[in-house]
C-alpha positions as CSV (number, residue, x, y, z in Angstrom):
1,X,117.2,95.1,91.5
2,X,116.4,92.6,94.3
3,X,118.3,94.1,97.3
4,X,118.5,90.6,99.0
5,X,120.1,89.0,96.0
6,X,123.7,88.3,96.7
7,X,123.7,89.4,100.3
8,X,125.9,86.5,101.3
9,X,128.7,87.9,99.1
10,X,128.8,91.1,101.1
11,X,128.4,89.4,104.5
12,X,131.2,88.6,106.9
13,X,129.6,87.3,110.1
14,X,130.5,84.6,112.5
15,X,127.9,81.9,112.2
16,X,126.9,80.2,115.5
17,X,127.6,76.6,116.2
18,X,124.5,74.5,116.7
19,X,124.0,71.0,118.0
20,X,123.5,68.7,115.0
21,X,119.8,68.0,114.5
22,X,120.0,64.2,114.7
23,X,121.9,64.4,118.0
24,X,119.3,66.8,119.4
25,X,116.5,64.6,118.3
26,X,118.1,61.5,119.9
27,X,118.5,63.4,123.2
28,X,114.8,64.3,123.2
29,X,113.8,60.7,122.4
30,X,115.9,59.4,125.3
31,X,113.9,61.7,127.6
32,X,110.7,60.4,126.1
33,X,111.7,56.8,126.7
34,X,112.8,57.7,130.3
35,X,109.3,59.1,131.0
36,X,110.5,62.7,131.5
37,X,108.3,65.6,130.6
38,X,108.8,66.8,127.0
39,X,107.1,69.5,125.0
40,X,106.3,68.7,121.4
41,X,105.3,71.7,119.3
42,X,104.0,71.6,115.7
43,X,103.5,74.4,113.3
44,X,101.8,74.3,109.9
45,X,98.4,74.9,108.2
46,X,95.0,73.2,108.4
47,X,96.5,69.7,108.1
48,X,98.5,70.4,111.3
49,X,95.3,71.7,113.0
50,X,93.8,68.2,112.3
51,X,91.3,69.4,109.7
52,X,89.1,66.6,108.4
53,X,89.8,64.4,111.5
54,X,87.0,64.4,114.0
55,X,87.5,66.1,116.3
56,X,90.5,67.8,114.7
57,X,92.6,68.9,117.6
58,X,92.1,65.5,119.3
59,X,92.5,63.2,116.4
60,X,94.8,65.1,114.0
61,X,98.2,63.7,113.3
62,X,99.9,65.9,115.9
63,X,97.6,64.7,118.7
64,X,97.9,61.1,117.6
65,X,101.7,61.4,117.6
66,X,101.9,63.0,121.0
67,X,99.7,60.3,122.6
68,X,101.9,57.6,121.0
69,X,105.0,59.1,122.6
70,X,103.5,58.8,126.1
71,X,101.5,60.6,128.8
72,X,104.3,63.1,129.7
73,X,104.5,64.6,126.2
74,X,102.8,68.0,126.2
75,X,101.5,69.1,122.8
76,X,101.6,72.7,121.6
77,X,99.7,72.9,118.3
78,X,100.6,76.1,116.4
79,X,98.7,75.0,113.3
80,X,96.6,77.8,111.8
81,X,94.4,77.0,108.8
82,X,95.2,78.8,105.5
83,X,98.6,80.0,106.6
84,X,101.9,79.3,105.0
85,X,105.5,79.6,106.1
86,X,105.6,83.4,105.3
87,X,102.7,84.0,107.8
88,X,104.3,81.5,110.2
89,X,107.4,83.7,110.4
90,X,105.3,86.3,112.1
91,X,103.7,84.0,114.6
92,X,106.6,81.7,115.4
93,X,107.8,83.4,118.5
94,X,104.4,84.0,120.2
95,X,102.7,80.8,119.2
96,X,105.6,78.4,119.4
97,X,109.0,79.5,120.7
98,X,107.5,81.2,123.8
99,X,106.4,77.7,124.9
100,X,110.0,76.6,125.0
101,X,109.5,73.3,123.1
102,X,111.9,70.4,123.2
103,X,110.9,69.1,119.7
104,X,109.3,71.0,116.8
105,X,107.8,69.5,113.7
106,X,107.4,72.0,110.8
107,X,104.7,71.3,108.1
108,X,103.9,73.6,105.2
109,X,104.3,71.4,102.1
110,X,100.7,71.9,100.9
111,X,100.1,75.6,101.8
112,X,103.5,76.7,100.5
113,X,102.5,75.3,97.2
114,X,100.2,78.4,96.8
115,X,102.7,80.8,98.2
116,X,104.7,83.0,95.9
117,X,107.6,80.9,94.7
118,X,110.0,83.9,95.2
119,X,109.0,83.9,98.9
120,X,108.6,80.4,100.1
121,X,112.2,79.5,100.1
122,X,113.2,82.4,102.2
123,X,110.3,82.1,104.6
124,X,110.6,78.4,105.2
125,X,114.3,78.6,105.7
126,X,113.8,81.5,108.1
127,X,111.6,79.2,110.3
128,X,114.4,76.6,110.4
129,X,117.1,79.1,111.2
130,X,115.2,80.8,113.9
131,X,114.4,77.5,115.5
132,X,118.0,76.3,115.3
133,X,119.4,79.6,116.7
134,X,116.7,80.1,119.4
135,X,118.0,80.8,122.9
136,X,116.6,77.4,123.9
137,X,116.9,75.6,120.6
138,X,114.7,72.6,120.1
139,X,115.2,69.5,118.0
140,X,113.6,70.2,114.6
141,X,112.0,67.7,112.2
142,X,110.7,68.7,108.7
143,X,107.5,67.1,107.6
144,X,107.1,67.2,103.8
145,X,103.5,66.7,102.9
146,X,101.9,66.7,99.5
147,X,98.3,66.5,98.3
148,X,96.8,63.2,97.4
149,X,98.9,61.3,94.8
150,X,102.2,62.9,95.9
151,X,101.7,65.9,93.5
152,X,102.6,68.7,93.2
153,X,105.9,68.6,94.9
154,X,107.6,72.0,94.2
155,X,107.2,73.3,97.8
156,X,107.9,70.0,99.5
157,X,111.1,69.3,97.4
158,X,112.4,72.7,98.4
159,X,111.7,72.1,102.0
160,X,113.4,68.8,102.0
161,X,116.4,70.4,100.2
162,X,116.6,72.9,103.1
163,X,116.3,70.2,105.7
164,X,119.3,68.4,104.1
165,X,121.2,71.7,104.0
166,X,120.8,72.1,107.8
167,X,121.2,68.4,108.6
168,X,117.6,68.0,109.9
169,X,115.7,64.8,110.1
170,X,112.9,64.9,107.6
171,X,109.9,62.8,106.5
172,X,109.0,62.8,102.8
173,X,105.4,61.6,103.4
174,X,104.5,61.5,99.8
175,X,107.4,59.1,99.0
176,X,106.7,57.1,102.1
177,X,103.1,56.6,101.1
178,X,103.9,56.0,97.5
179,X,106.2,53.2,98.5
180,X,103.3,51.5,100.3
181,X,101.1,52.0,97.3
182,X,103.7,50.5,95.0
183,X,104.0,47.5,97.4
184,X,100.2,47.0,97.3
185,X,99.8,47.6,101.1
186,X,98.0,50.9,100.9
187,X,95.9,53.2,98.7
188,X,95.9,56.9,98.4
189,X,92.1,56.9,98.1
190,X,91.9,55.4,101.6
191,X,93.7,58.5,103.1
192,X,91.7,61.3,101.3
193,X,88.1,62.1,100.8
194,X,89.2,65.2,98.8
195,X,92.5,66.2,97.1
196,X,94.0,68.4,99.8
197,X,93.2,67.3,103.4
198,X,93.8,63.8,104.6
199,X,90.9,62.1,106.4
200,X,91.1,60.4,109.8
201,X,93.0,57.5,108.2
202,X,95.4,59.9,106.5
203,X,96.2,61.6,109.8
204,X,96.9,58.1,111.3
205,X,99.3,57.4,108.5
206,X,101.1,60.7,109.0
207,X,101.5,60.0,112.7
208,X,102.7,56.5,112.0
209,X,105.3,57.7,109.5
210,X,106.5,60.4,111.9
211,X,106.9,58.0,114.7
212,X,109.2,55.9,112.5
213,X,111.2,59.0,111.6
214,X,111.7,60.0,115.2
215,X,113.1,56.5,115.9
216,X,115.4,56.5,112.9
217,X,119.0,55.9,114.1
218,X,121.5,58.6,113.3
219,X,124.7,60.1,114.7
220,X,126.1,63.5,114.2
221,X,128.2,66.1,115.9
222,X,128.1,69.8,116.6
223,X,128.7,71.9,113.5
224,X,128.5,75.6,112.4
225,X,125.1,76.8,111.2
226,X,125.5,76.9,107.4
227,X,125.0,80.0,105.4
228,X,121.5,80.6,104.2
229,X,120.5,79.3,100.7
230,X,117.5,81.5,100.1
231,X,118.4,84.8,101.8
232,X,117.5,85.9,105.3
233,X,114.7,88.3,104.8
234,X,112.1,86.4,106.8
235,X,114.3,86.1,109.8
236,X,113.6,89.9,110.2
237,X,109.9,90.4,110.1
238,X,107.4,93.0,111.4
239,X,103.7,92.4,111.9
240,X,101.4,95.3,111.5
241,X,98.1,94.2,113.2
242,X,95.5,95.7,115.4
243,X,96.7,98.9,117.1
244,X,99.9,98.8,115.1
245,X,98.0,98.8,111.8
246,X,96.7,102.3,111.6
247,X,96.5,104.2,108.3
248,X,97.9,107.7,108.1
249,X,95.2,108.5,105.5
250,X,91.9,106.6,105.1
251,X,88.6,107.0,103.3
252,X,85.8,104.5,103.5
253,X,87.7,101.9,105.6
254,X,86.6,101.2,109.2
255,X,88.1,99.0,112.0
256,X,86.7,95.5,111.8
257,X,86.4,92.6,109.5
258,X,86.9,88.9,110.2
259,X,89.7,87.8,112.4
260,X,91.3,84.4,112.0
261,X,89.5,82.1,114.5
262,X,92.7,80.0,115.1
263,X,95.1,82.8,115.5
264,X,95.4,83.6,119.2
265,X,95.4,87.3,120.0
266,X,94.6,88.5,116.5
267,X,92.9,91.9,116.4
268,X,90.4,93.2,113.9
269,X,91.9,94.8,110.8
270,X,90.2,97.1,108.3
271,X,87.1,96.4,106.3
272,X,84.9,98.4,103.8
273,X,81.9,98.0,101.6
274,X,82.5,101.2,99.7
275,X,83.6,101.2,96.1
276,X,86.0,104.2,96.5
277,X,87.5,103.2,99.8
278,X,91.3,103.6,100.1
279,X,93.9,103.7,102.9
280,X,97.6,104.4,103.2
281,X,99.9,102.8,105.8
282,X,103.5,103.3,106.9
283,X,105.5,100.0,106.7
284,X,109.1,98.8,106.9
285,X,111.0,96.1,105.1
286,X,112.2,94.8,101.7
287,X,109.1,92.7,101.2
288,X,105.5,93.9,102.0
289,X,102.5,91.5,102.0
290,X,98.9,91.9,103.0
291,X,97.2,89.1,105.0
292,X,93.6,89.3,103.8
293,X,90.3,87.4,104.0
294,X,89.0,85.4,101.0
295,X,85.6,83.7,100.5
296,X,82.8,83.5,98.0
297,X,81.2,86.5,99.7
298,X,84.2,88.9,99.7
299,X,85.4,91.3,97.0
300,X,88.9,92.2,95.8
301,X,91.3,94.9,96.9
302,X,94.4,96.1,95.2
303,X,97.6,97.5,96.7
304,X,101.0,98.9,95.8
305,X,104.1,100.0,97.7
306,X,105.3,103.5,97.0
307,X,104.9,104.1,93.3
308,X,105.1,100.4,92.4
309,X,102.6,98.4,90.3
310,X,99.1,97.7,91.6
311,X,98.7,94.1,92.8
312,X,95.3,92.4,93.2
313,X,94.4,91.0,96.6
314,X,92.0,88.3,95.5
315,X,89.3,88.4,98.2
316,X,86.6,87.0,96.0
317,X,87.3,83.2,95.7
318,X,84.2,81.3,94.6
319,X,85.8,78.0,95.6
320,X,85.6,79.1,99.3
321,X,82.0,78.1,99.7
322,X,80.9,78.3,103.3
323,X,84.6,78.6,104.4
324,X,86.5,81.8,105.2
325,X,90.1,81.6,104.0
326,X,93.2,83.7,104.4
327,X,96.0,84.6,102.0
328,X,99.5,86.1,102.3
329,X,99.7,88.3,99.1
330,X,103.0,89.9,98.3
331,X,102.6,93.5,97.2
332,X,106.2,94.6,97.0
333,X,109.5,92.6,96.7
334,X,113.1,93.4,96.3
335,X,112.6,96.8,97.9
336,X,115.2,98.8,99.7
337,X,115.1,97.4,103.3
338,X,113.7,100.6,104.9
339,X,110.4,102.5,105.4
340,X,107.8,102.5,102.7
341,X,104.2,103.6,102.0
342,X,101.5,101.0,101.3
343,X,98.4,102.1,99.4
344,X,95.3,99.8,99.6
345,X,92.1,100.4,97.8
346,X,89.0,98.6,96.6
347,X,89.4,97.2,93.1
348,X,87.0,98.5,90.5
349,X,85.5,95.4,89.1
350,X,82.2,93.6,88.4
351,X,81.4,93.7,92.1
352,X,81.1,97.5,92.2
353,X,77.9,98.5,94.1
354,X,77.4,95.0,95.5
355,X,77.9,96.0,99.2
356,X,80.2,93.0,99.6
357,X,83.0,93.4,102.2
358,X,86.7,93.7,101.3
359,X,88.8,93.0,104.3
360,X,92.5,93.1,105.3
361,X,93.5,91.6,108.6
362,X,97.2,92.5,108.8
363,X,100.2,93.7,106.9
364,X,103.3,91.5,107.1
365,X,106.7,92.8,106.2
366,X,110.1,91.0,106.0
367,X,113.6,92.0,105.3
368,X,114.0,94.8,107.8
369,X,117.7,93.9,107.8
370,X,120.4,94.9,110.3
371,X,123.4,96.8,108.8
372,X,125.6,93.8,108.4
373,X,123.1,92.1,106.1
374,X,122.1,95.0,103.9
375,X,122.9,94.2,100.3
376,X,124.5,96.6,97.9
377,X,124.3,96.8,94.1
378,X,127.9,98.0,94.2
379,X,131.1,96.2,95.1
380,X,134.2,98.0,96.5
381,X,137.3,97.8,94.4
382,X,140.8,99.0,95.2
383,X,141.6,102.4,93.6
384,X,144.7,102.3,91.5
385,X,145.1,105.9,90.6
386,X,141.8,106.0,88.7
387,X,143.1,106.0,85.1
388,X,140.5,107.0,82.7
389,X,138.5,108.8,85.4
390,X,135.9,111.4,84.2
391,X,136.5,114.1,86.8
392,X,133.7,115.6,88.9
393,X,134.4,118.9,87.3
394,X,133.5,117.7,83.8
395,X,131.0,120.2,82.2
396,X,128.8,117.3,81.1
397,X,127.9,116.6,84.7
398,X,125.0,118.6,86.0
399,X,125.1,119.5,89.7
400,X,122.2,120.7,91.9
401,X,122.5,121.9,95.5
402,X,125.2,123.8,97.3
403,X,128.3,121.9,96.0
404,X,131.6,122.9,97.4
405,X,135.0,122.8,95.8
406,X,137.3,120.1,97.2
407,X,140.9,120.3,98.2
408,X,141.7,117.9,95.3
409,X,141.6,119.6,91.9
410,X,138.6,118.6,89.7
411,X,136.7,117.0,92.7
412,X,133.5,118.1,94.4
413,X,132.7,118.2,98.1
414,X,129.2,117.0,99.0
415,X,128.1,118.2,102.4
416,X,124.5,119.2,102.5
417,X,121.7,116.7,102.2
418,X,120.1,116.7,98.8
419,X,123.4,117.5,97.0
420,X,122.8,116.0,93.5
421,X,124.6,115.0,90.4
422,X,122.8,114.1,87.1
423,X,124.3,112.7,84.0
424,X,123.7,110.7,80.8
425,X,126.1,108.1,79.5
426,X,126.5,105.0,77.3
427,X,128.3,101.8,78.3
428,X,127.4,98.8,80.4
429,X,129.7,99.4,83.3
430,X,129.9,102.2,85.9
431,X,132.3,102.9,88.8
432,X,132.2,105.8,91.2
433,X,135.3,107.2,93.0
434,X,135.2,108.9,96.4
435,X,137.3,109.9,99.3
436,X,136.6,111.3,102.8
437,X,138.4,112.7,105.7
438,X,135.2,113.0,107.8
439,X,134.3,110.3,110.3
440,X,130.8,109.7,109.1
441,X,129.4,107.2,106.6
442,X,127.7,108.9,103.7
443,X,124.5,107.2,102.5
444,X,123.8,108.0,98.8
445,X,120.8,107.3,96.5
446,X,122.3,106.2,93.2
447,X,119.6,106.2,90.6
448,X,120.3,104.5,87.3
449,X,117.6,104.6,84.6
450,X,115.0,105.4,87.3
451,X,116.0,102.6,89.6
452,X,117.4,103.7,93.0
453,X,120.4,101.8,94.4
454,X,121.5,102.7,97.9
455,X,125.2,103.1,98.5
456,X,127.0,103.5,101.8
457,X,130.4,105.1,101.5
458,X,132.6,104.9,104.6
459,X,134.3,108.0,106.2
460,X,138.0,108.4,106.5
461,X,138.7,106.3,103.4
462,X,139.3,106.5,99.7
463,X,137.1,104.0,97.9
464,X,135.9,103.1,94.4
465,X,132.5,101.4,93.9
466,X,131.7,99.3,90.8
467,X,128.2,98.4,89.8
468,X,127.9,94.6,90.2
469,X,125.5,93.8,87.4
470,X,126.2,95.1,83.9
471,X,123.8,97.5,82.3
472,X,122.1,97.1,79.0
473,X,123.2,98.6,75.8
474,X,122.2,102.2,74.8
475,X,121.9,105.4,76.7
476,X,121.5,105.5,80.5
477,X,120.6,108.2,83.0
478,X,122.5,108.6,86.3
479,X,121.5,110.5,89.4
480,X,123.5,110.6,92.7
481,X,121.9,112.2,95.7
482,X,123.4,112.6,99.2
483,X,120.9,111.3,101.7
484,X,122.8,111.9,104.9
485,X,122.6,115.3,106.6
486,X,125.5,117.7,106.6
487,X,127.0,117.4,110.1
488,X,127.0,113.6,109.9
489,X,129.2,113.2,106.8
490,X,131.2,115.0,104.2
491,X,132.2,113.3,101.0
492,X,134.5,114.1,98.1
493,X,133.4,112.8,94.7
494,X,136.3,112.5,92.4
495,X,134.5,111.2,89.3
496,X,133.3,108.1,87.4
497,X,134.5,105.4,85.2
498,X,132.6,104.0,82.2
499,X,133.1,100.8,80.3
500,X,135.6,100.8,77.5
501,X,133.8,102.6,74.6
502,X,131.3,104.2,77.0
503,X,130.7,107.9,76.6
504,X,129.6,110.7,78.8
505,X,126.8,112.5,76.9
506,X,125.6,116.1,77.1
507,X,124.0,116.9,80.5
508,X,120.3,116.4,81.2
509,X,118.3,119.6,80.8
510,X,118.0,121.9,83.8
511,X,114.8,121.7,85.8
512,X,112.4,124.6,85.4
513,X,112.3,125.6,89.1
514,X,114.8,125.9,92.0
515,X,113.8,125.6,95.7
516,X,116.1,126.3,98.6
517,X,115.1,125.1,102.1
518,X,116.6,126.2,105.5
519,X,115.7,124.1,108.5
520,X,116.5,121.7,111.2
521,X,116.2,117.9,111.6
522,X,112.6,118.0,110.2
523,X,113.9,119.5,106.9
524,X,116.9,117.2,106.9
525,X,114.7,114.1,107.2
526,X,116.3,112.9,110.4
527,X,114.8,109.6,111.7
528,X,112.2,109.6,108.9
529,X,112.7,105.9,108.3
530,X,113.4,104.7,111.8
531,X,111.4,101.9,113.3
532,X,110.3,102.6,116.9
533,X,112.1,105.4,118.7
534,X,114.3,108.1,117.1
535,X,117.9,107.0,116.9
536,X,121.2,108.4,115.5
537,X,123.4,105.3,115.7
538,X,122.5,104.0,112.2
539,X,121.9,106.8,109.7
540,X,120.8,104.6,106.9
541,X,117.1,105.2,107.5
542,X,117.6,108.9,107.8
543,X,116.9,109.9,104.2
544,X,116.9,113.5,103.1
545,X,115.6,112.5,99.7
546,X,112.3,111.6,101.4
547,X,111.9,114.7,103.5
548,X,109.0,117.0,102.8
549,X,111.1,119.6,101.0
550,X,112.8,117.2,98.6
551,X,109.4,115.5,97.9
552,X,107.8,118.9,97.2
553,X,110.6,119.8,94.8
554,X,110.4,116.5,93.0
555,X,106.6,116.9,92.5
556,X,106.9,120.4,91.1
557,X,110.0,119.7,88.9
558,X,112.4,121.8,90.9
559,X,116.1,121.5,91.8
560,X,116.4,121.1,95.6
561,X,118.9,122.8,97.9
562,X,118.7,121.6,101.5
563,X,120.5,123.6,104.2
564,X,119.4,121.7,107.3
565,X,121.0,120.6,110.5
566,X,119.6,118.6,113.3
567,X,119.1,120.5,116.6
568,X,119.8,123.9,115.1
569,X,117.7,127.1,115.6
570,X,117.8,130.9,115.4
571,X,118.4,131.6,119.1
572,X,119.0,128.1,120.6
573,X,120.7,124.9,119.5
574,X,121.3,121.4,120.8
575,X,124.8,121.6,119.2
576,X,127.2,124.5,119.1
577,X,126.1,126.6,116.1
578,X,123.1,128.6,115.2
579,X,121.6,128.8,111.7
580,X,122.6,132.5,111.3
581,X,126.2,131.4,111.7
582,X,126.3,128.7,109.0
583,X,123.3,129.3,106.6
584,X,125.5,130.7,103.8
585,X,128.5,128.4,104.2
586,X,129.6,125.3,102.2
587,X,129.4,123.2,105.4
588,X,127.9,123.7,108.9
589,X,131.1,124.7,110.6
590,X,132.7,128.0,111.2
591,X,135.9,127.2,109.2
592,X,133.9,126.5,106.1
593,X,134.0,129.2,103.4
594,X,131.0,131.3,102.7
595,X,129.5,130.2,99.5
596,X,128.9,132.9,96.9
597,X,125.3,133.2,95.6
598,X,124.6,130.6,92.9
599,X,124.5,132.2,89.4
600,X,121.0,130.7,89.2
601,X,119.0,132.1,92.1
602,X,116.3,130.0,93.7
603,X,112.7,130.7,92.7
604,X,111.4,130.0,96.2
605,X,113.3,130.1,99.5
606,X,111.7,128.3,102.5
607,X,112.5,128.6,106.2
608,X,111.3,126.1,108.8
609,X,113.0,126.9,112.1
610,X,111.8,127.3,115.6
611,X,111.4,123.7,116.8
612,X,114.8,123.8,118.6
613,X,114.4,127.4,119.8
614,X,111.5,126.1,121.8
615,X,112.8,122.5,122.5
616,X,116.3,123.2,123.7
617,X,115.4,125.7,126.5
618,X,112.4,123.5,127.2
619,X,114.8,120.7,128.3
620,X,116.0,123.1,131.0
621,X,112.6,124.2,132.0
622,X,113.0,127.6,130.2
623,X,110.9,129.4,127.7
624,X,111.9,130.4,124.2
625,X,114.2,133.4,124.0
626,X,112.3,136.7,124.4
627,X,114.1,138.1,121.3
628,X,113.2,135.2,119.1
629,X,110.9,137.3,116.9
630,X,113.4,140.1,116.0
631,X,116.2,137.6,115.5
632,X,114.0,135.5,113.3
633,X,113.1,138.6,111.2
634,X,116.8,139.5,111.0
635,X,117.6,136.1,109.5
636,X,114.8,136.4,107.0
637,X,116.2,139.8,106.0
638,X,119.6,138.1,105.4
639,X,117.9,135.7,103.0
640,X,116.1,138.5,101.3
641,X,119.4,140.4,100.8
642,X,121.0,137.3,99.3
643,X,117.9,136.5,97.1
644,X,116.3,139.8,96.3
645,X,113.9,138.4,93.7
646,X,113.0,135.0,95.3
647,X,109.6,134.2,96.8
648,X,110.0,133.6,100.6
649,X,107.8,131.1,102.4
650,X,108.1,131.0,106.2
651,X,107.0,127.6,107.5
652,X,106.1,126.2,110.8
653,X,105.4,122.6,111.7
654,X,106.3,119.0,111.2
655,X,106.6,118.6,115.0
656,X,104.7,120.4,117.8
657,X,106.7,123.5,118.8
658,X,104.3,125.8,117.0
659,X,101.5,124.2,118.9
660,X,103.3,124.4,122.3
661,X,104.9,127.8,121.9
662,X,102.6,130.7,120.5
663,X,105.7,132.9,120.1
664,X,106.7,130.9,117.0
665,X,103.7,131.4,114.7
666,X,103.4,134.9,116.1
667,X,107.0,135.6,115.0
668,X,106.3,134.3,111.5
669,X,103.2,136.4,111.1
670,X,105.0,139.5,112.3
671,X,107.9,138.9,109.9
672,X,105.5,138.7,107.0
673,X,103.5,141.7,108.1
674,X,106.7,143.7,108.5
675,X,108.2,142.8,105.1
676,X,104.9,143.4,103.4
677,X,104.5,146.7,105.1
678,X,107.9,147.7,103.6
679,X,106.6,146.8,100.2
680,X,107.9,143.3,99.9
681,X,104.9,141.4,98.6
682,X,106.8,138.2,97.7
683,X,106.6,136.6,101.2
684,X,104.2,134.2,102.7
685,X,103.7,132.0,105.8
686,X,102.3,128.5,106.0
687,X,101.7,126.2,109.0
688,X,101.6,122.4,108.4
689,X,98.7,120.5,109.8
690,X,100.6,117.2,109.5
691,X,102.9,116.7,112.5
692,X,104.5,114.1,114.8
693,X,105.4,114.2,118.4
694,X,108.7,112.5,117.7
695,X,110.6,113.1,114.4
696,X,108.1,112.7,111.5
697,X,108.4,109.5,109.5
698,X,107.9,109.4,105.8
699,X,104.2,109.2,106.1
700,X,104.1,112.6,107.8
701,X,106.6,114.0,105.4
702,X,104.4,112.8,102.5
703,X,101.4,114.6,104.0
704,X,103.5,117.8,104.5
705,X,104.6,117.6,100.9
706,X,100.9,117.2,99.9
707,X,100.1,120.4,101.9
708,X,103.0,122.4,100.7
709,X,102.5,121.4,97.0
710,X,98.9,122.6,97.1
711,X,99.9,125.8,98.9
712,X,102.6,126.6,96.3
713,X,100.3,125.9,93.4
714,X,97.4,127.9,94.7
715,X,99.2,130.8,96.5
716,X,102.8,131.2,95.6
717,X,103.5,130.0,92.0
718,X,100.2,131.0,90.4
């Protein structure tokens, strides 16, 4: 599922009014004719830099055009060889918009021809939209270039279509030139010494054609900015480069490698000559691409996002003889617009042992969308009594987690993060029915046939959500997991609808193990997908399914129960309640009933508390409570009483409290020693080495899951 597809159907935004492009251009040209200072900016690839004109920056088409317009026209040339509109989206602000141009000419017809067709529409359109909606919006002209002979035209025709959609003046240079050739007044061969780059004469012709375009009479009026044709992913980009491109795990890579000589401020990326080099990075967005070097002397890398397919980063390009090139290679597309893990490694190929470098300069991501633009695979429908509803209490639905009874008969209350439903069914349609009296939006991961579809269900509402696209024939698997932590949302699941003739099948088999985690915001996955600082305004990137406990359970084939609340502790809390007050309830509130022990007891119970016992008094300049250790032990004894046969693992870490406050690891060690001294051999302690100073993101959670999985396999489950 491409999460950007159909975003316009779900979008209800006021589109800004912009000055019509022809009017804006006429105003600039009047200033040029009046001898007023004007800033002309151009953005494109090597043709825009003036490549093949001598000297390029002085005699390329942009410089020739600027001089023809007069001495008071200042030129800002943001051409960068080997780049396309996708890379330009990442450099537009710093290299062009910060110069506050009056007139901008956009050229990517040739380089976009080599850009992934699924990307170039969105990326080029994003350039136009960002220019038109800039705080000081310039006049914009689209320059549609082709290679010699006016072929191929795929990228150019798309760009001209977008120019027409936004009412922008445009030059189709291929057609302009072909008309001259057809009239017998010019020759393609006179403009090119090789197929791609125009020579000095070619640059003169481009400048001549542009000068005519700028003088073309037209009239228009102010109008609303039209809706995007190709999506808006590349309006929301993130550049990981230099100090912001740091792997959370690395072997064999070192800081360095070539930097683009025409890219101002670019910092070294990562390079290696080792055959087994690999690195992992934390990134954000719905599209992830690697900007890497290519030449006859480089070798190939390969990369993937999360558990996606491996994609070759073609660093070895024999055609790049004596010339270092650059390429924007998409590694993941149609991703959920949130945090992801990028894995890069040297490709095992014929160049193994060659000592050739493999180099990546940057990671470029797009589609880090604001809430209003996030797509959904589901559409909301109006509930009409839900005839034919398969209730949540149906025995063919398998539940995992601490699932509460709801006030409505046959419904289930989902409170704790990680609460999970699994089912098997036939039919091509699926709808899900919910209601909520809680204020918070509940974010769910709805997994159908292994494909995860996020769903945001509003609080204080009764809603039904229908899958937009029909499923295929045959059997399907369904998994619904609550991502949002308990205090932030409570949701009633009433049941599901299937297509006419669809059937709910026998439930999936139970998982072989069951894990139960008690913790705070670390265990809940709070802020684990946030970009920048921790925040609680938008809980979409707070994903309990990607917290270390849920990841560990998934790796070891265990059902997951997550009893976790941000800010909570044993002796201190940032909220109102302590964990000993709510640990055994259906919800983290005192009016919630105590849940009876599950008929299937957990195999392993984990406790990761203490961060807030240190952090909350620390905000007041105080130390951890002097009775933390005995109260911690008392809580562990409560767990043991509820689960007499479970293995208990007392955890510390994920953040820095255990480093800052020695009383925390000491309390854990004392608890284990006390219980073992009483004959309880089924208790362990483990301290995570992976940690973060703010809330851990999914890279740290992944490392924590790596550690905990190894510990369980070697010490606890053996």
